[in-house]
N, C-alpha and C positions, 0 to 999 in steps of 0.2 A: 577359449583359452589360447594364448599365443606365447610362443617362446621369443624372448628378446635375443636376437642373433648378435654375435660379436664378430665384427668384420673390420679389424684395424687396418689391414692392408687395402682392402677394397675401398675403404673410406678415403684413401688418398688419391683415388683414380677418378678423374673427371672425364677422360676420353681415352681413346686408344693410344694417343701419343704418350700419355702418362704410363700406360701399361708397357709400352716399348722401352721406357727408361728403366724398368726394373731388371734385376739380374734374372737370368733364366731359371735359377734355382728357386726363385720366389713364386713362380707361376703355379706350382702345386698348391700353395696356400691361397693364391688368388682364386683358383678353380674351386677349392673347398668353400671359401667364403662366398663366392658367387652362387654356388648351389644352395647354401644356407639362405642367402638373401632372397633368391628366387622363391624358395619354398615359403618363406615368411610373407613375401608380398602377395603371392597367389593365394595363400590361405585367407587373406583379407578380402580379395576381390573375386575369386574364382577365375576360371579360364583354362587354357591349355597348359597342363603341367608336365605330363610325361615326356612329350617330345623335346621340350626345352631342357629337362634334366639330362636327356641323352646326348646333348651336344655341348655341354658346359666346357669340357676340355677342348673339343674341336673349335668352338667359338673363341676361346682364349688363345689357342695356338694360331688361328687365322689372323686375328687382330695383332698378335705379337710379331708375326713373320711378314705380313703384308702391310703396306702403307695406306691403310684406309683413312680417309675417304678417297684419296687419289686413286688407289687401287679399288676397283669396284667389286663389292661383295653382294651377290644376289641370292636370296633365300627362296627356294621353291615352297609354295603354299605359305610359308613363313609363320605358321603357328608355333614353330620352334624358336622364334626370334627373341624370346624374353631375355635370355642371357646377353644377347647382342644389344638389346635396348639398354640394359643396365650398364654395359661397358661403354656405350656411346652417348653418355651425357643425359640419359633419361631416367636415371635411378630414382631421383626424388619424386618423379611423377608416376612411378609404377603403381601406387595405390589408387590411381585414377584409371587404371586399365579397363578398357571396354565400357567406359562410362561417358555420358554426355560431356563434351568439351575436354575429355581426357585422352589418354593414349589409345591408339588403335590396338586391337589384338593381333594385328598383322603389320608387316612393313608398309610404309606409306611415304611416297616422295614428298608429300606436303608436310611431313612431320620432322624429317631429319635429312641432312646431307649424307648420312651414313646409310640411308635407304635409297639406293639408286633406282630401284624398280619395285613398285607396289605389287602385292600378291595377296592371295587368299584362295584362289582356285589353284588346281594342281597342274604340274608338269609344264610350266611356262618358263622356267629359269634358264634352260639351255638355249632356247630360242632367243630370249632377251639378251643373254650373255653373248651369244654370237653376234647379235646386232651391235652391242657395245664394242666387241672386238673388231669387227669390220670397220665401224666408224672411227675407232682409234687408229687403225692402220691407215685409213684414208687421210686422216689428219696429221699423220707423222708423229704420233705420240707413242710412248713405250710403257704405259701403265699396264698392270695386270687386271684381268677380269676373271673372277672366281664365281662359279655357280654351284650352290649346294643343293642337292636333290636327294630325297629319300627313296628307299627301294619301293615303297608303296606308289609313289608318283611315277615310277618307271613302268607301271602297268598301263599307262596311257600312251596311245600312239604318238601324240605330239612330241614326247621326249625323244622317241626314235627318229621321227622326221627331222628334228633339230640335229641330232647326232649324225645322221646320215649326211645332212647338208654341211655340218661343220667339218666332217672328215673329208668331204669332197673339196671344200674350199681351202682346207689346210690352214685355217686361221688359228692364231695362238690363243687358245681358250683353255682354262683349267676348270674341270668339272670334278666336284667331290661327291661321290656316291655315299650317302649316309645310310648304311645298311643296318637297320635296327631290328630286323626280324630274323636275321641269320638265314633268310630265305634263298639267297643266291651266293652265299659266302663259302669259300673253301676255308680250311682251318687257319686260325691265326695263332701267333706266338712269336717266340724269339727268332726262329729261323725265318719265318715269314717277314718279320720286321727287318731282319738283316738283308734278305733278298730285295725287299722294297727299297731299302736305302741304297743298295748297290745299283739296282736297275733305274733308279731315278737320278743317279749321280751324273754330273757333267762328263766325267771321263768315260763312263760306259756308253752314254748316248753319242759321244764324239767318236768312239771306236766303232759303234754300230753304224754311224753315218759314213765313216771312212770305208768300212767294209762294203756298204751298199754301193758307194761310188765305184769301188774297185770291181764289184761284181758286174758292172755295166760293160766291162771289157770282155766278158765271157758270152757265149751264145745264150739266147733267151731260155732254152730248157734248163741250162745250168743255173742261170739267175733265179728262175722260178723254184727250182729244187732247193737252192740255198735259202731263199726267202721262207719257203714252207718249213724247212728244217729249223730255222731260227724261231719262227712263230710257234712251232710245235714244242720246242724245248722250253721256251718261255711259258707257254700255256700249261705245260706239264707241272711246272713248279708254282705258278702264280694264278692260273685260271685267266679269266678276262679275254678269252678268245673272241667272244661276240664283239666286245668293244674294239679289239684290234682289227677285226674284219670291217668295222665301220670307220676305220681311219684314226682311232684314238690310240695314243700310247698309254698302256695300262700299267698302273703301279698299285700293288696291294696283293691281298688285303692286309690292312694294318689295324691294330687295336686303337679305336677312336677315343679311348679313355686313358691312354698311356702317352703322356706328353713327351716322354723320352723317345718314343717311336714317332710321334707326329711331327715334332719340330724339325728333325733333320730331313725328313721326306719333303715337308713343305718348303724348306729352304732350297733343297736340291731342285725341286720343280720351279721355284721362283727364279733361281739363278741360271737355269739351263738356257743355252743360246739356240737350241734347236727349235725350229718352228713346228706348227701343227698342234692339234688339240691333245690334251692329256687328261686322263681320268684317274683319280686317286680313290681307291676303294677302302672306306673306313667302316669297320664293324663296331657298332655301338649297342647299348642296351637302353631301351626306352624306360624312363622312370629311374635311371641309375642314381644311387646314393640316397634314396628315400625309401625305407623299408616298406611302408604301406603301398607305395606305388609299384615297387618291384614285385610284391606279392599279389597284386590285383590283376585280374584277367585282362582288363583294358589298359593296364599300366598308368592309370589316372590320366588318360588322354585328355578328357575334358572334365573339370570338376567344379562343384559349387564351393562356397567358402567352407573351410575345414579346420579342424583342430590339428595343429602341427604335431603334437605329441602322439596322438592316437591315429591320426589320419581320417577320423570320422567326419563325414561331410554333413553340413547343415541340411536338415530335411525341409523340403518346401512345404508351405502351408497347404493342407488338404484342400482340394478343389475338385470341380467337376471333371469327369473323364476327358482326356485330351482328344482332339480330332484324330491324332495319329493312332492312339489306342483304339478309338472307336472304329477307324478304318480297318485296322488289323482284325478286330473281332468280326466285322461285317464280311471281310474277304474270306476269313476262315469259314464262315457260314456258307458263303457262295461255293467255296471249294468242296465243302462236305456234300453239297447238293449236285455238283457238276465236276466230274473228273477232268474236264478240259480246262479248268481255271488254272492258270500259271501265274507266278509272281516273279518279277525281275527287278533288281536294284543294282546300282553302281556304287558299291563299297559303303553303302549306308543302310545296312539291315536294321540296326537299332534305331536310327533316326527316322526311319519310315514305318516302323512297326513290323517289318517283314521278318524280324528275328522270331517273333511269336508264330508267324505263319510257318516258318521253317521248322519249328519244334513239332508242329502238327503234320506238316507235309514236306519233309526234307528233300524228297525227290521232285518236288514241284516248285521249289524256290531256287532262283539262280542269282547269285551275287557275282557279277562279271568283273568286279574290280573298278578302278577309276577309269571307266571306259563308257561314258554316256553315249557316244556315237554308236558303238557296237551294241549297247543295250537296246537302243531304239530299233535298229535294223534287225537284231536278233528277235525282238518281239514281232516285227513285221513278218519274218520268216515263219514264226510259230503260227501267226494268224492265217497265213496262206494255207496252212495244212489243217485248219479247223480248230486250233487251240484258241483259248480265250486269255491272252496275256494281259496282265496289269503291270505297267511300268511305273514303279514308285520311285520318283526322283525329286529332289529339291528343286524348287522353282529356279533358283540361281544357277544350278548345275545343268538344268535342261537346256539353258541357252547354248551350251557347248555342243548340243546335238541338233541344232535347228535345221541344218540341211537334211539330216536323216528324217526328222519329223515331216518336213515338206516333201522331199523326194521319195522316201521309202514308205511313208504311211499315208499322208494326206492325198497326194496325187493318185495313189493306187486305191484309195478309199478302203483301207484295210481296218478291220475292227480291233484296233489296239486301244486299250483304256489307259489313260495317263492319270495316275494319282499323284498330284503335284503338291508336295509337302512344303512347308515354310513359305507359303504364298503371303504376299503383303509385307508389312513392316516386321522385321525380326529382331530389332533392338541391338543387343550388345555386340553382335558380330559385325555390325557396321555396314558401310555402303556397298561393299563387295558381295554381301549376302542377302540384301533386300530382295524380296520377291515382287518387285515393282512392275515388271514388264510382261508377265506371262499372258495377261488378258489381251494386251496389244499384239504381241507377236504370234499368238495362236488364233486370235479372233479374225485375222485377215485370211486365214487358210481355208481352202475348199474342204467340204465334207466334215468339218469339225463342229462338235457341239460342246459348248463350255457350260459347266455347271458349278455353282458354289453353294454348298449347304448352309442354311441359316443357323442350324444348331446340330448337336450330335444326333438327335433323333432323325432329322432329315438326312443326315449323312448315311445312316444305316439303311 
């Protein structure tokens, strides 16, 4: 059963230029209609729902304030890009999402000029954005570069490597931290929005710059004391000390669902003449505006086709046990027989079956977050002390830890077992997620034995 959505204002928008012609007061209606339209489309195709629902207002505000596609908008991972696709001329094709010859479930340079950088793996947006910003500066252009990254993606070291480099280079880059887990957010509200608006304003940053210039006339100890006092005071009210230490000007936190808060801050950041990278901290709610998603433990992160009214997802046709489920059952049996068996995953416990292992052995399963490099070397350390670690990682994500597989496991001939899920062709997630390379990139390594079970019984 489907609900026919009524989207009169959204129906008039072909691209972000049409959006920017609207009066600011109409944007609330656009956001409401955009959320309804996304729910309707994904109910027919399945896909990533919760993340996109959480950035509807943010997406609307970014495209309204910035001149996309001249201003570059880069989404990290990009599973949250469905509202972006709807606003950038792909609305009529949304029912082909994640299908052959249809729209990708992620951003794709080949698909639209509004997708300047393709993604699907995590934590790449700041590095790519910095590359865009430096190239812009070298070419004498003045467009903006905006990278949107979720707090989950901030668990990967690559994001901090990029921020460290961006701060040192002092390049003009705007990073929007989409914090949808409240995991690193101070309180938000009217006072926070007011402070964010003030601290992002041109007048405040001009005064700050003038005072910094004036401080150079004083002895170094006085300058350092003044700098620390200013940073401490800002941090006391806004948080963000970590980002400031890495060279970013921090603004936030602000309510990522409140257009009246988002728009003035984005304009201030857009119009500031000060150089250097800026981080805007937005707090959002995954699954926002759709009650079944808001009430679900996973916030409807990834869904099958579903009934819009009830939120009930279509049940797959009963079939033989999956390899993932069989692996989990087998690993539990091994762990029952041997206390040295450990399980490690990188933010994919459900996808690798280790959620079931964790229910049985919570102190022997380690979810290290989006940190495949760390996961592999962590397993190597466990193996050195006689443990029997199983690293359960998707084939496409194990690519991110290839140096660790070579340097820390293979060369040292350590007994780490890799349970590589989603090997081979994986279908709807597209080219970025195919497990096409694992046999090649692992088969060349010393001390490795590769095995592929012919059926579930052999896997056991």
